[in-house]
N, C-alpha and C positions, 0 to 999 in steps of 0.2 A: 395867153394860151393859144396854141395854133388851132386851125380849123379841124385838123385830124384829132387833136387832143380833146377839143370841145365835143366832137362827135362821139368819141370813145367815152367821155364822161357821161353822156346821156344814154348810153347803152348799159344793160345789166351785165355784171360779171357772172360766170357760172355759179359762184357761191350765192349771189343774190337771187338768181332764178331758182336754185335748189331751195333756198329758204322760203321764197314766195310760194312755191308749189306745195310745200309742207302745210301751209295754211294756219295751223293751230299748234301752239306750244303751251306747256304748263309752267307756271311760276310757283316756287315754293318759298314763302316768307317764313323764316323759322329762326329762333334765337332767344336771347334773354327776354326780349319783349313778350314772347309767348308766355313766359312763366310769371311775369310781373304785371300783366294786365294793361300794357301800354302799347301805343303804336310807334312812337319815337322815344327813345331814352337818350340820356345825355352822357353815357359812358361811365357812370358811377355805379350801376347795378352790379352786385357781386357775382362772379362766376359760379359761386356755390349754389346759386339758384337754378342752374341749368342741369336738369337730370331727367331726360326722357326715357323712363325705365323700359318701355316696350318699343323703342324706335325700330321701325321695319321699313327700310328704304324700298324693298321690293313691293310693299303695299302701296307706297307713294307712286311708284312707276305704274302699277296696275291701275290706280285711280287716274293717272295722267292718260293712260291708253284709253280708258273708258271715255274720257273727255274728248278724245279724238286727237290728242297731241302726238306729234312726231318727234319732239325733243322737249327737254325740261331745262329750266334755268333756276339755280339755287342762289339765295342770298348768302353767299359765303362770308360776307361782311357787310352789315347794314351800317347806318350812320353812327351807331353807338360804338363802333370799332371792335365789337366782340367777334372773334374769328371762329368759324365752325370747323377749322382744321388746326392741327398742332403746328402753327407757324413758328419759325425761328425769330420772327421780327418783334414779338410782343408776348408778354405773359397773360394778356387779356384774351384767352381762347379756351377752347374745350379742354385743353391740357390742364387748366386750373380748376376744372369742374369735377364733381363727383361721378359724372357719367362715365361708364366703363372704367371706373377707378382712375380717371385722368388719361386713359390710353385710347380714347375714342377719336374718330375722325368722320364727321358727318359727310364731308365732301367725298372721302374715299368710299364710304358705304353706298352713297347715291351713285357715284360714278361706276362702281362695280355692278350695282343693280341695273343701271341703264345698259351697260355693255352686255350683261347676261340676257336682257330682254330685247336687244337690238334697238334701243331707244337712244336718240342723240342726247348729249349732255352739254350744258352751258353754265356759266357762272356770272354772278352779279358781284362786283367789288366796288362798294361805295367810295368815291373819291373823298367825300366829306367824312371826317373821322373826329368824333366828339370826345374820344378818350385819349388819343395820342397827343402827348405834349408837344411833339415836333410839328404838329400841324401849323403852328404860328410861324414856323421857319420854313418857307416854301422850298428852298433847296434841300434841306435835311428831310423834309417830308416826302419830296419826290423820290429820294433814295429809298426811304422806308416803303413807300407805296409800290415802287418798281420791284422791290424785293418780294413783296407779297404777290404781286401779279406774276412774277417769274415762277414762284412756287406753284401757283394755280395752273399756269400754262405748261408746266413741265412734269408734273407729278401724276396727273389724272387722266392721261390719254387724250384722244382727240376731243376738241371742243367745237360745238356748232355755233354758239353765240356767246359773246362777251358783252356784258351789260354795264354801262357807265351811267349811273343816275346823276342827274344835274342838281338834285335837291341840295340846298345848303351851299352851293358852289357859285352862285351868282356873284360876279365881280372878282372871283378868285382865279388866278392863273396857275395852271399845272404844266409840266413839261410834256405836252401831248406828243411831240415828235418822238420822244424817248419811250413814252408809255405805249403808243401805238406800234412802235418798232418792236417791242417785246411780243405783242400779239402776232404781228406779221411774221416775225422770225420763227416763233414756236408753234403757232396755230394759223398757218396761212389760209386754211379753208373756213375759218370762223368768220361770221359777220359781226361787225362792231356796231353797238347800239348808240346812236345819237351824239356822242361827244368825240372830240379829237379829230379823227379822220374816219367818220362813220360810213357804214354800208347801208344802214337802215336808220329810220328816224322815228321819233315819237309822234303820235297822232295829235297830241296837244291836250288831252284830258285823260283822267283815270277812270272813265266810265265805260270804256270799251266801244266807243262810238266814232265812226268815221262819217264824213259828209260827202255827198255827190256834188262835184266830181272828186274822185280819189286820184290825185296826180302824183306820179312817181318821180318827177323832176322837181327839185327845190334848191334854193340857195341859202335858206335859213331854216331853223327849226326852233320851237319853243324850248326853253331851258328846264322849267318845272312849273307846277301848278301854283306855286307860292309867290312868284314874281312875274313881271312882264318881260324879263330878259329873254333875248333870242340869241342863238348861236349862228354865226355865219361861216361859210366855207369857201369864200373867195370866188364864187361863181356857181352857176347851175350845175347840178349833177344828179345822177340817178339815185334816188333815196326813197325806196318804198316805205310806207308807214306801218308801224306796229301799234295795235290797240291793246293797252294793258288794263285789266280790270280784275277785281277779286270776286271769287265765288260768293264770299260773304261781304258785309259792309266794310269791315276792316281788312287790312293786309295781313295782320297777325291774328292767329286764332285767339278768341276770347270766349269765356263760357256763356256770356249773355248775348252773343251774336248768333246769327243763323244764316243759312245759305239763301241766295236769291231764289225767287220763284221760277218755275219752269218757263212761264210766259216771259219773264224778264230775261232769262238766259237765251231764249229763242230770239227775242228782240235784239239782243246784243249780237247774236250770230248773223242776223240779216243786215245789221248796221256795221259789221266789221268784215267778216269773211265774205258776206253777200255783196259788199260794195268794192271788193278787190284789195282790201287791206288784210294784214295778218292779225290773228288774235293770240294774245298771251294771257291765259286765264289762271289766276292765282288760286292755288289749293293749299291753304295754310294748315300744316300739321298741328295737332293739339299737344297738350303737355305730356301725354304718354309717348309722343313720337309717332302718332298714327294720323292718317286722314280720317277725320271724324266720321262715324257711321252715318249720321244724317247727311253729311256732305256726299259721301259715296252713294247713298240712296238717290240724292238729287241728280248726281252725275249719271247714274244708270237710267233714270227717268228721261233725262235730257238726251242721252245717247240713243235710247229706244225711239224717241220721237224723231230725231234726225234720221235714223235708219228708216223709220216708217215713211218719212216724207221723201227722202232722197236716195234710198237704197236700191231703187229699180229704175235707172234712167233709160230713156229712149234716145239712142244716139242718132243724131241727124247727119245726113250726107251733105257736104258743103259744095257749092258750085259758085265761083266768082262770075258775075254777069257783067262786070265793068262799071265804072263810075261809082265805085263804093257800094254797089248793091250785091248782096249775096243771097242765093236761094238755099234753103235748108229743106231737105226732103226726108221724111221718115218712111220706114218700111211698110207701114200701113196707116190707115186712119187711126189716130190716137186722141184720146181725151186728156187734156193736160191743164194744169193750173199754175205751173212754174216753168221758167226757162233759165238755164245757166249758160252764159256765154263766156268764151275764153279767147283772148287776143294772142296773136303772134307777137312776142316781145323781144326776140333776139336782137332786133334793130332799135329797140326802145319802144316806149308807149306812143302810139299813133292815133288811137281812137279818142276823139274829143266829145263825140255825141253819137247816139244811135237811136233808131226807131225800128220796131218790129211790127210788121204788117201781115195780115192774112194774104195769101196768094190766090187769086182767082184762076180758073182753068186755063186762061190765056197767059198766065204768068204775070199779069199786071198786079200792081200793088193795090190792095184793098184796105179794109178797116184796120186802123192802128190797134195793136194788142197791148203794147207797152213801149216805153221809151225812157231814155236816161242820158247821162253824160258819159263818163269814162267806162271802159270795160275792164282792161287790165288782166290780171291773172285769172280772175273769175268775176262774173257779175250775175247776181241772182234777181230774177223778177217774179213777182206773184201777181196773179190776175184771176178773174172769175173763170171757172172751168169752161173749156170749149174744145170742140173736135177739130183737128187739123190733119192735113196730110203734107202740106207744104207751107212754108212761111218765107217771107222776104225780109231781109235785114239791111237797112240803109245805114252806112257808116259815114260820119264826118271826120275828116282828118286834115292835116296840114296841106297847104296849097302846093308845096314843093316837097321833094324827097320821096322816100318810100311810102307807098300807099298803105293805109291801114288794112289789116287782114285778120280774119278769124281763124283760130286754130281748132275750135270745137264748139258745138252747140248740143246741149242735152236738155231733154224735156222730161217733166215729172207730173204724175197725177198724185197729189198728196192728200186730197180731201180737205185741205185747209181752206177756209173761206177767204183768207187773205194773209199777208204777213202779220205776225203778232204785233200788238201795240208795244211801243218802246217808251218807258217812263222818260220824262224830260231830264236833261242834265241837272236842272235845278232840284228836281225830286231826288235824284241820286245823291247830290251833294248835301241836301238837307239831312238825309239819312246818315251818310258817311260822316258828317260833321259832328254827329252825336258820339263818335268814338273818342275815347280818352287819348289825349296827347300829353307828352311830357318833354 
């Protein structure tokens, strides 16, 4: 790879930056699993069980908007192979179900609801298919899979994100050049998740948690939570991470499950969006085809708290002082307990570390207020409330090339004592492992 190509690979594309700035998206896991009380099924469940009598895609989109989502991603086909659209490739689809007398199309109804609401739309198409007999014949299955992907990329308008789940595919080869070619031809503005020739990568867990530093350049990414396999891309490239997590413990709605607590959701927010990653929050529709009322109530509570904390920012005026030091001045003395930093990313991620200090009247650096590693598209800090008029931010970056730069700094008075506690990954998984698998 040439120096020019290497440099370009480490810079975001316009589509990547649009996706990063959106911050939050909603996932919809829905299908036969919803109706049979399982998380993974093996492709033998009967389509006759799929009958969401009150399905309302507009209600799904409204719930996604409450969660702060800018676009949604639908599991058009999960690992069981059941298709939520009337595909020509298999009879294992909604066309064989009693829903809408076999004339329904979940993908169409959700795509239309998104278009009506100005919400972006994306699709998840599992490469692993436990129903399709041709899966054991890689060449034949590639034809089958490419036909399904072409239907989704050509029938439902513009797509924001195309999600390729690595689960079940460790050690399996697909014709990724052909698969990605379909996306690039028909949906050139969509970002591809994690496999083939991706634009964004998986954070490495299903708990919604990133770690500091959140680095946007990577040369590998984990395949799935069930194996130690990694995917390589032949060199370093700009691949910002996405944190996927379910509102409930399971990915599909089950009657004995319940949504995570408000404190838990806030912790996820601080450890995903607040560290510069994107959040993909799963909102599983129930057997009626609706986002459950208790889930909607939790989302409304969550949205209200985020608005209370971050709905009235104080915008700082930035001045570069040289040697990686920036002065931030507010219009008046303000009492704050949170700061949000945003990096200039057009030339790639440059900030490797930063420290925020109080500024004394002579503009010298005073007491450290907070510090961290990367900044990226957004970085959120919480600290004990204090009055400030000016602050200084010291940035660490590479020894050569473009100097790191800040695009914006916002301050908030939230009234929160600190960032909420985040349950450990082990606690998350202990709860989620109680879900039924098949």
